[in-house]
LUMROKOL-90175 format. One record per residue (C-alpha): residue in three letters; x, y, z. Coordinates in steps of 0.1 Angstrom, whole numbers. Layout:
# residues N
ATOM  res      u      v      w
ATOM  ALA      X      Y      Z
...
END
This chain:
# residues 185
ATOM  res      u      v      w
ATOM  MET   1576    146   1823
ATOM  SER   1583    175   1847
ATOM  ALA   1617    189   1856
ATOM  TYR   1611    176   1892
ATOM  THR   1606    140   1879
ATOM  VAL   1637    142   1856
ATOM  ARG   1658    156   1884
ATOM  LEU   1646    130   1910
ATOM  ASN   1652    102   1885
ATOM  LEU   1687    115   1878
ATOM  TYR   1695    116   1915
ATOM  ILE   1683     80   1918
ATOM  LEU   1706     71   1889
ATOM  LEU   1735     90   1905
ATOM  CYS   1729     72   1938
ATOM  LEU   1729     38   1921
ATOM  SER   1759     45   1898
ATOM  SER   1778     59   1928
ATOM  VAL   1773     26   1946
ATOM  VAL   1786      7   1915
ATOM  LEU   1816     31   1912
ATOM  LEU   1824     26   1948
ATOM  GLY   1823    -12   1944
ATOM  LEU   1845    -11   1913
ATOM  ALA   1870     13   1930
ATOM  GLY   1871     -9   1961
ATOM  LYS   1878    -40   1940
ATOM  ARG   1906    -22   1922
ATOM  LEU   1921    -10   1955
ATOM  ASN   1919    -45   1969
ATOM  TYR   1936    -59   1938
ATOM  THR   1965    -34   1938
ATOM  ARG   1971    -37   1975
ATOM  ASN   1971    -76   1975
ATOM  LEU   1988    -86   1942
ATOM  PRO   1998   -123   1941
ATOM  PRO   2036   -127   1938
ATOM  ASN   2033   -143   1903
ATOM  ASP   2010   -115   1889
ATOM  PRO   2027    -98   1859
ATOM  LEU   2014    -64   1869
ATOM  ASN   2042    -45   1886
ATOM  ASN   2062    -77   1890
ATOM  GLY   2038    -90   1916
ATOM  LYS   2046    -61   1940
ATOM  PRO   2015    -44   1956
ATOM  PHE   2012     -7   1946
ATOM  HIS   1990     23   1950
ATOM  ASP   1968     37   1922
ATOM  PRO   1966     74   1934
ATOM  ILE   1933     82   1917
ATOM  ILE   1914     53   1932
ATOM  PRO   1911     67   1967
ATOM  GLU   1898     99   1952
ATOM  ILE   1872     80   1933
ATOM  VAL   1862     62   1965
ATOM  VAL   1857     95   1984
ATOM  THR   1838    110   1955
ATOM  SER   1815     80   1952
ATOM  ILE   1807     81   1989
ATOM  LEU   1800    119   1988
ATOM  SER   1778    115   1957
ATOM  PHE   1759     86   1973
ATOM  LEU   1753    105   2005
ATOM  TRP   1743    137   1987
ATOM  SER   1720    120   1963
ATOM  ILE   1702    101   1992
ATOM  PHE   1698    134   2010
ATOM  ILE   1684    151   1979
ATOM  ILE   1661    122   1971
ATOM  ILE   1646    123   2006
ATOM  VAL   1642    161   2005
ATOM  MET   1626    161   1971
ATOM  TYR   1604    130   1976
ATOM  GLN   1590    142   2010
ATOM  ARG   1588    178   1997
ATOM  HIS   1608    192   2027
ATOM  GLU   1616    229   2025
ATOM  LEU   1648    223   2042
ATOM  LEU   1670    230   2012
ATOM  SER   1667    256   1985
ATOM  LEU   1678    253   1948
ATOM  ARG   1708    275   1958
ATOM  GLY   1718    249   1984
ATOM  GLU   1714    221   1958
ATOM  LEU   1736    240   1933
ATOM  LEU   1763    246   1960
ATOM  GLY   1763    208   1967
ATOM  LEU   1767    200   1930
ATOM  VAL   1794    227   1927
ATOM  PHE   1812    210   1956
ATOM  LEU   1810    175   1938
ATOM  LEU   1820    187   1903
ATOM  PRO   1857    194   1911
ATOM  PHE   1860    159   1926
ATOM  TYR   1846    143   1895
ATOM  PHE   1867    164   1871
ATOM  ALA   1898    157   1891
ATOM  GLY   1891    120   1889
ATOM  ALA   1882    120   1853
ATOM  ILE   1911    142   1842
ATOM  GLY   1934    123   1865
ATOM  VAL   1925     91   1847
ATOM  LEU   1931    107   1813
ATOM  GLN   1964    123   1823
ATOM  LYS   1979     90   1837
ATOM  PRO   1984     70   1805
ATOM  GLN   2017     57   1819
ATOM  LEU   1998     44   1848
ATOM  TRP   1970     25   1829
ATOM  GLY   1979     30   1793
ATOM  ASN   1955     21   1765
ATOM  LEU   1930     -3   1780
ATOM  PHE   1918    -17   1747
ATOM  TRP   1947    -41   1742
ATOM  CYS   1942    -61   1775
ATOM  HIS   1905    -69   1776
ATOM  GLN   1913   -106   1780
ATOM  TYR   1922    -98   1816
ATOM  TRP   1895    -91   1842
ATOM  GLN   1916    -64   1858
ATOM  CYS   1917    -44   1825
ATOM  ARG   1879    -49   1820
ATOM  LEU   1874    -36   1856
ATOM  LEU   1894     -5   1849
ATOM  THR   1875      1   1817
ATOM  VAL   1841     -1   1835
ATOM  LEU   1855     20   1863
ATOM  VAL   1865     48   1839
ATOM  ALA   1831     46   1822
ATOM  PHE   1812     49   1854
ATOM  ALA   1834     78   1865
ATOM  TRP   1826     97   1833
ATOM  MET   1789     87   1835
ATOM  ASN   1786    101   1870
ATOM  THR   1804    133   1859
ATOM  ALA   1779    137   1831
ATOM  ILE   1749    131   1855
ATOM  VAL   1762    157   1879
ATOM  LEU   1767    182   1851
ATOM  VAL   1732    176   1838
ATOM  LEU   1718    179   1873
ATOM  PHE   1736    212   1877
ATOM  THR   1722    225   1844
ATOM  LEU   1687    214   1852
ATOM  SER   1688    230   1886
ATOM  VAL   1700    263   1871
ATOM  VAL   1672    261   1845
ATOM  THR   1646    253   1872
ATOM  ALA   1658    282   1893
ATOM  LEU   1657    306   1864
ATOM  ALA   1623    293   1853
ATOM  LEU   1610    300   1888
ATOM  SER   1628    333   1889
ATOM  ASP   1642    326   1923
ATOM  PHE   1671    305   1936
ATOM  SER   1656    304   1971
ATOM  TYR   1627    281   1961
ATOM  PRO   1627    247   1978
ATOM  VAL   1648    220   1960
ATOM  HIS   1616    202   1949
ATOM  GLY   1607    233   1929
ATOM  ARG   1572    236   1943
ATOM  TYR   1565    265   1965
ATOM  ASP   1532    279   1977
ATOM  PRO   1536    312   1994
ATOM  HIS   1501    308   2008
ATOM  PRO   1500    277   2029
ATOM  MET   1467    257   2028
ATOM  ARG   1441    271   2051
ATOM  GLU   1416    249   2067
ATOM  VAL   1383    252   2049
ATOM  ASN   1350    248   2066
ATOM  ALA   1334    216   2055
ATOM  VAL   1298    217   2045
ATOM  SER   1274    189   2042
ATOM  PRO   1238    186   2031
ATOM  VAL   1212    183   2058
ATOM  GLY   1177    180   2047
ATOM  ASP   1170    208   2021
ATOM  HIS   1198    231   2031
ATOM  TRP   1236    231   2037
ATOM  GLN   1250    231   2072
ATOM  GLU   1285    243   2082
ATOM  HIS   1305    221   2106
END
């Protein structure tokens, strides 16, 4: 399997998992903003999870970036270089790290999620955290593969699909047999 195929498949996976992460974050946001009065969480008072909007924004950016890259790679456009791809991934990485680290540094907000798996809200948070870390790992792997591809090609200005022909195809005269000899068209 070529580096191009691996990177393209990882971008497809990032696109799909960003949609799932966006849905999970939206569900969590809706739940915390519309708590029923008898809900034991926060005494039934709606509240704001500060990390959730950041996850929503990161998911949207990742979705849009991965769709753009998938189109550029699949259609072999020369509109973006490997350098541009790396800059896009470097832009996304702090968002993912902020979200993932923010989740880890807020134990007083969510606490240990293993004790409450009988509640769907807790299971939702567990899956949300898992998808946030999975997306972070995908972006890191994509970054690494893009650097390796650029180094293997010895140039960061190659198109993002990694296939560059400095000599564009020239039209070749077609020849066909006519009688006992070949005739040029």
